[in-house]
C-alpha positions in Angstrom: 7.8 2.3 -19.5 9.6 3.1 -16.4 10.9 0.4 -14.2 9.5 0.7 -10.7 11.2 -1.2 -7.9 9.3 -1.4 -4.6 11.2 -2.4 -1.4 11.0 -2.7 2.3 14.7 -2.1 3.3 16.2 -4.0 6.2 16.7 -2.2 9.4 13.3 -0.4 9.1 10.2 -1.9 10.8 8.0 -3.6 8.2 4.9 -1.8 6.9 1.9 -1.8 9.1 -0.4 -2.7 6.2 0.0 -3.7 2.6 2.3 -1.0 1.1 6.0 -0.6 0.3 8.3 1.6 2.3 10.1 2.7 -0.7 9.6 3.1 -4.5 12.5 3.6 -6.9 11.6 4.8 -10.4 14.1 4.1 -13.2 14.1 5.7 -16.6 10.7 7.3 -16.3 9.6 9.0 -19.5 6.7 10.8 -17.8 5.2 11.4 -14.4 1.5 11.9 -13.6 0.4 13.5 -10.3 -3.2 12.9 -9.5 -4.8 15.6 -7.2 -6.7 14.4 -4.1 -9.8 12.5 -5.2 -12.9 13.0 -3.1 -15.9 10.6 -3.0 -18.2 12.9 -4.8 -20.5 11.3 -7.4 -21.3 12.9 -10.8 -24.5 14.3 -9.4 -22.6 16.1 -6.6 -23.7 13.7 -3.9 -21.5 12.0 -1.3 -22.5 8.7 0.1 -22.7 8.4 3.9 -21.4 4.9 3.8 -17.5 4.8 4.2 -17.3 1.8 1.8 -19.2 3.5 -0.8 -17.0 6.6 -0.3 -13.9 4.4 -0.8 -15.4 2.8 -3.9 -15.9 6.3 -5.5 -12.4 7.3 -4.7 -11.0 4.2 -6.3 -13.2 4.8 -9.4 -12.0 8.4 -9.6 -8.3 7.3 -9.3 -8.8 4.7 -12.0 -10.4 7.3 -14.3 -7.6 9.8 -13.7 -4.9 7.2 -14.5 -6.8 5.9 -17.5 -7.1 9.4 -18.9 -3.3 9.4 -19.2 -3.1 5.7 -20.5 -2.0 4.4 -17.1 -3.4 1.9 -14.6 -2.8 1.1 -10.9 0.6 -0.6 -11.9 2.0 2.7 -12.6 1.3 4.2 -9.2 4.4 4.9 -7.2 3.0 6.7 -4.1 -0.4 7.2 -2.5 -1.2 9.7 0.2 -4.5 9.2 2.0 -6.3 11.6 4.2 -9.0 10.2 6.5 -11.3 12.2 8.8 -12.1 9.2 11.0 -10.3 6.0 12.0 -13.4 4.1 11.0 -12.6 5.0 7.4 -9.3 3.0 7.5 -10.6 -0.5 7.0 -13.0 0.3 4.1 -10.3 2.3 2.4 -7.5 -0.2 3.0 -9.7 -3.0 1.7 -10.3 -1.1 -1.6 -6.7 -0.1 -1.8 -5.6 -3.6 -1.5 -8.1 -4.8 -4.1 -6.8 -1.9 -6.4 -3.3 -3.2 -6.2 -4.1 -6.9 -6.0 -1.5 -9.0 -7.9 0.8 -5.9 -8.0 3.6 -4.7 -5.7 1.9 -2.2 -3.4 3.1 1.4 -3.9 4.7 3.6 -1.2 1.9 5.0 1.0 1.2 7.6 3.7 -2.1 7.6 5.6 -3.0 10.5 7.8 -6.0 11.2 10.1 -7.1 14.8 9.6 -9.6 17.1 11.3 -11.4 17.6 8.1 -11.3 17.9 4.3 -12.3 20.7 1.9 -15.7 19.1 1.6 -17.0 18.3 5.0 -19.2 15.6 3.7 -16.1 13.6 2.7 -14.2 11.2 5.0 -11.7 10.1 2.4 -9.4 11.9 0.0 -6.5 10.1 -1.9 -3.8 11.5 -4.1 -1.4 9.6 -6.3 1.9 9.8 -8.1 2.4 7.6 -11.1 5.2 7.0 -13.5 5.6 5.5 -16.9 
């Protein structure tokens, strides 16, 4: 398994939330890139509630990682797209729970005008290494 070293280097302001500023991957045998996961249920519906949307995104991320024999501990980088600032807290709570007990991955969070599916307020992509 790859050794992943997360750090918050001196001389750079500390993270604004629970994430790492850098992630160094040593001796990775494989990389898995997870496309942006949207909060769309198996029946095609999208919950109106932002917390429920965040829960679906986490479930999709877990399933995508598990398909490759990986788990959240393999995630090196997350990129999150939100269509509203109100989605930040529900997403960050779920993100923090997803990485509870683990060093948090490097992360970027962006507020955007919209996503490919206008019903969705959250989209998250991940890079994992093993």
